[in-house]
Structure formats: C-alpha cells, structure tokens
C-alpha positions in Angstrom: -175.4 33.2 82.3 -175.7 32.1 85.9 -175.1 35.6 87.3 -177.8 37.1 85.0 -175.4 39.2 82.9 -175.9 39.1 79.1 -173.6 36.8 77.0 -170.5 38.4 75.4 -171.1 39.4 71.8 -169.2 37.6 69.1 -167.6 40.3 67.0 -165.3 38.1 64.9 -167.8 38.1 62.0 -167.9 41.9 61.8 -164.2 42.7 62.4 -163.3 42.5 58.7 -166.2 44.9 57.9 -164.9 47.3 60.6 -161.4 47.2 59.1 -162.7 48.0 55.7 -164.7 50.9 57.0 -161.6 52.3 58.9 -159.6 52.1 55.7 -162.3 53.9 53.7 -162.5 56.7 56.3 -158.7 57.1 56.2 -158.8 57.5 52.5 -161.5 60.2 52.8 -159.4 62.2 55.3 -157.9 65.4 54.1 -154.8 64.5 52.2 -152.8 67.4 53.6 -153.0 65.7 57.0 -150.9 62.8 55.6 -148.1 65.1 54.4 -144.6 64.6 55.7 -143.3 66.2 58.9 -142.0 69.5 57.7 -139.4 69.7 60.4 -137.5 66.5 59.2 -135.9 67.7 55.9 -134.9 71.0 54.3 -136.4 70.0 50.9 -139.7 68.5 49.8 -141.6 68.0 46.5 -145.3 68.9 46.3 -147.3 66.1 44.8 -150.3 68.0 43.4 -152.4 65.1 42.4 -152.2 63.6 45.9 -151.8 67.0 47.7 -149.0 65.8 49.9 -145.4 66.8 50.5 -142.7 64.2 50.1 -139.3 64.7 51.6 -136.1 64.9 49.5 -133.2 63.7 51.7 -130.5 64.4 49.1 -131.1 67.4 46.7 -129.4 67.2 43.3 -127.3 70.3 43.2 -123.8 71.8 42.7 -121.9 74.2 44.9 -122.5 77.9 44.6 -118.8 78.7 43.9 -118.9 76.4 40.8 -121.4 78.7 39.1 -119.3 80.9 36.9 -120.2 84.0 34.8 -123.4 84.9 36.8 -121.8 86.8 39.7 -124.4 89.6 39.8 -127.4 87.3 39.7 -125.8 85.0 42.3 -125.1 87.8 44.8 -128.6 89.4 44.3 -130.5 86.1 44.8 -128.3 85.1 47.7 -128.9 88.4 49.5 -132.7 88.2 48.8 -132.8 84.6 50.2 -130.8 85.4 53.3 -133.1 88.3 54.2 -136.2 86.1 53.8 -134.6 83.3 55.9 -134.0 85.9 58.6 -137.6 87.0 58.6 -136.9 90.3 56.8 -138.8 91.6 53.7 -137.9 89.9 50.4 -139.2 89.6 46.9 -140.6 86.8 44.7 -137.9 86.1 42.1 -138.1 85.3 38.4 -135.0 83.9 36.8 -135.4 84.1 33.1 -133.3 83.8 30.0 -130.9 81.6 28.1 -131.1 77.8 28.5 -128.4 76.0 30.4 -127.0 79.1 32.2 -127.6 77.9 35.7 -131.0 79.3 36.6 -132.3 76.3 38.5 -128.8 75.3 39.7 -128.5 78.8 41.3 -131.8 78.4 43.2 -130.8 75.1 44.7 -127.2 76.2 45.4 -128.4 79.4 47.1 -130.9 77.4 49.2 -128.0 75.1 50.3 -125.8 78.0 51.2 -128.4 79.8 53.3 -129.6 76.5 54.9 -126.0 75.7 56.0 -125.8 79.1 57.7 -129.3 79.1 59.0 -129.7 75.8 60.8 -132.4 74.3 58.5 -134.9 77.1 59.0 -135.3 77.6 55.3 -137.2 74.8 53.5 -137.2 74.3 49.7 -140.4 73.1 48.2 -140.5 72.2 44.5 -143.8 72.4 42.7 -144.1 71.1 39.1 -145.5 73.3 36.4 -148.5 71.0 35.9 -149.4 71.4 39.6 -149.6 75.2 39.7 -153.4 75.0 39.9 -153.0 73.3 43.4 -150.7 76.1 44.7 -153.5 77.5 46.9 -153.8 74.2 48.7 -150.0 74.1 49.2 -150.1 77.6 50.6 -152.8 76.6 53.1 -150.6 73.8 54.4 -147.5 75.9 54.7 -149.1 79.0 56.2 -149.6 77.7 59.8 -146.0 76.4 60.1 -144.5 79.6 61.5 -141.2 78.1 62.7 -140.1 77.5 59.1 -139.6 79.7 56.1 -140.6 78.1 52.8 -139.1 78.8 49.4 -141.5 77.5 46.8 -139.6 76.7 43.6 -141.0 76.1 40.1 -138.6 75.2 37.4 -139.3 76.0 33.7 -142.5 77.9 34.4 -144.4 79.0 31.3 -147.9 79.0 29.9 -149.2 78.1 26.4 -152.1 79.3 24.4 -154.8 77.2 26.0 -153.6 77.6 29.6 -155.4 80.1 31.8 -153.9 79.0 35.2 -151.6 82.1 35.0 -154.6 84.1 36.3 -154.8 82.0 39.4 -151.1 82.3 39.9 -151.3 86.0 39.9 -153.9 86.0 42.7 -151.9 83.6 44.8 -148.6 85.5 44.5 -149.9 88.9 45.5 -153.5 89.6 44.6 -155.7 87.3 46.8 -157.5 88.6 49.9 -155.4 86.4 52.1 -152.2 87.5 50.4 -149.0 85.5 50.2 -148.1 84.0 53.6 -145.3 85.8 55.4 -143.4 82.5 55.7 -143.6 81.8 51.9 -141.6 83.1 49.0 -141.9 82.0 45.3 -139.0 81.5 42.9 -139.5 80.5 39.3 -137.2 79.9 36.3 -138.3 80.4 32.8 -136.8 80.8 29.3 -139.4 83.5 28.7 -139.4 86.9 30.4 -143.2 87.2 30.5 -143.8 83.4 31.0 -145.8 83.1 27.8 -144.9 82.9 24.1 -144.7 86.1 22.1 -147.2 84.9 19.5 -149.7 84.3 22.3 -149.4 87.9 23.3 -149.6 89.1 19.7 -152.8 87.1 19.2 -154.3 88.7 22.3 -153.4 92.1 21.0 -155.1 91.4 17.6 -158.3 90.0 19.0 -158.9 92.3 21.9 -161.1 95.4 21.7 -158.4 97.2 23.7 -155.1 95.6 22.7 -153.1 97.4 25.3 -155.2 96.2 28.2 -155.2 92.6 26.9 -151.4 92.5 26.8 -151.1 94.3 30.1 -153.2 91.6 31.9 -150.8 88.9 30.7 -147.6 90.8 31.4 -148.8 91.7 34.9 -148.1 88.1 35.9 -144.3 88.7 35.7 -144.8 92.0 37.5 -145.8 89.9 40.6 -142.1 89.0 40.8 -140.4 91.9 42.4 -137.0 90.5 41.5 -136.1 89.9 37.8 -132.8 88.2 37.0 -131.9 87.9 33.4 -129.5 85.2 32.2 -127.8 85.6 28.8 -125.6 83.4 26.6 -122.1 83.4 27.9 -118.9 84.4 26.2 -116.2 81.9 25.3 -114.1 83.2 28.1 -116.9 82.6 30.6 -117.5 79.2 29.2 -113.8 78.3 29.5 -113.8 79.6 33.1 -116.6 77.2 33.9 -114.7 74.3 32.4 -111.5 75.2 34.3 -113.4 75.6 37.6 -114.9 72.1 37.2 -111.5 70.6 36.3 -109.9 72.2 39.4 -112.7 71.2 41.7 -112.7 67.5 40.6 -109.0 67.1 40.1 -109.1 66.5 36.4 -105.4 66.7 35.7 -104.8 67.3 32.1 -102.8 69.7 30.0 -105.0 72.9 29.9 -104.0 73.7 26.3 -105.5 70.3 25.2 -108.5 70.7 27.4 -109.2 74.2 26.1 -109.0 73.1 22.5 -111.3 70.1 23.2 -113.8 72.3 25.1 -114.0 74.8 22.2 -114.6 71.9 19.8 -117.3 70.6 22.1 -119.2 73.8 21.9 -118.8 74.0 18.1 -120.5 70.7 17.7 -123.5 71.9 19.7 -123.7 75.5 18.4 -124.0 76.9 21.9 -122.0 77.9 25.0 -123.6 77.6 28.5 -123.0 76.2 31.9 -124.8 73.1 31.0 -122.6 72.5 28.0 -119.5 73.1 30.1 -120.7 70.5 32.6 -121.5 68.0 29.8 -118.0 68.5 28.4 -116.4 67.9 31.9 -118.4 64.7 32.3 -117.1 63.5 29.0 -113.5 64.5 29.9 -113.7 62.8 33.3 -114.9 59.6 31.6 -112.0 59.7 29.1 -109.6 60.3 32.0 -111.0 57.5 34.0 -112.0 59.8 36.9 -115.2 60.3 38.9 -116.8 63.6 39.6 -116.6 63.6 43.3 -114.9 66.1 45.7 
C-alpha cells in the first residue's frame, strides 16, 4: 500500500473452518457446564447419558390431601423434608412396599407442599434407575449450589443379579470420602425392602465362604437410608375412602351406593386394591359421567 502498511488479510476462506473448530470445541466442553440454570425451576430431570439437567416446568403430581390410607408415612416424610429444606439434619428415605400405594406420588406431593411454603428453595431432581452410575457426577454439579437444597428422587429403584452398581450407590450415599453434600438428600421408591430380589440374596448366601457376610454387604445398601417407610396393601375401607376423596375433589356427582358397588366390582376384576386402582376407577367413572378431572 502507498503508506507502507501490509495489505489486509482475506479471512473469508478460513471462516468456515474456524466455525467448525468452534463447534467442535463446544462439543468437547464439560457437559455439566451446559446444564440448565438451577434457579429457574423447582424440578429437573437428570439426563445421565448427556450429563445435563433439564427443567420440568409442570410436574405430574396430585395434591397431598388426596393420598388416603398412608397418614403415618405422609406425616413422617413431610416432616423429614421440611427439616431438610430448612437446613436442619434429615435422613435419606426409602419408600418400599406394595405397588400402587402412592410411594412416588407421596414424594412429589411432599415436594410440592414444602416448596409452596419454602419459596422454591427445595429443588426436586429425578434420576432414572439406569443412570445411577452417573450419580457422582450429578453430586459434583449440585454440591457448589449452596443457595438451593436438592432432593434427588429415584423411582422404582432395584438391582438384578448382574448389576453391581449398588456398591457405587452405597459409597455415594454415605461411605465416600467426600460424603453426601449437605445440600443433597436422596429419596427412592422400591417394591423391595432391600432393593434386590430374594433369590439373588439366597444365591449369594449359598456361594459365599461366609454366607452371613455376603448377605450383610447387600443388605447394607438399604441401611444407608435412615428412614424406611413401608407401604402395604390397603383394606377395602381405605380403598373406598380413596375413591370418595377423588369423587369429592373433582365433583363427580353420582349416587354413592352405586359408585361404591362399581368401585368394589372394579377391584374384583383386577384382584387388587390400591391407590392406583382407585385412581383408574375414578378416571373411568369420570369418563362415563362426561366429566373432566380438573379442580
């Protein structure tokens, strides 16, 4: 150029290459850095394969006062959760027992109740059973967020004969050198009291040199849960109380004598009584009455 300065470089040819490099570097960045803002919602789902948290704006749940026949378990879990949300000591909780008796519904309803009273300080994080192996990574993300309290929830937690991830879960809950973060609590539901099938424990007892020690190692996982809440099959009276509570809440105006007879027949066709069966009956009843199940 006339003033002696070098000519401007033409970068148009390399701009596409730079864009591809930038995209590749972003993909290599720690996935946890791309997780959602944990102050936006009060519920998230942990995506273990991508190691990110995705927000859940509208949690599928029912009101706490609709859960009938489980008063003791409801009050115990609610008190434990409130203490945790307030920064007080609380226990990991294992809700075990009969299918359809409201174990997972109770966890979600308790979270909603405490959150409403605690101004979104308590955050529910659902982790799927198949992602338990990534639980340490989730803990590492949640540990620094000290202005929130995180309730990690795993529904239908259990382990089969070939699964050894229960050993990792034990260390994460209580036994690791870091320990469980003070701002994290773990709730799990299961149909099994000790989270593994009885024949699996029997096989370990038969094969082990010291059968007692082998079984103790497996049972010690459930011992990491300081709070055990057992759910059992409900009586017919409890079942009918559930049906009536749903009918009252959703304004299903029908003769109770007829509803009662239909509800009993409904359980007889299924061979079981539970909160889930009661809800399924009420859905059928509402459809036949031409009503929607909204407050």
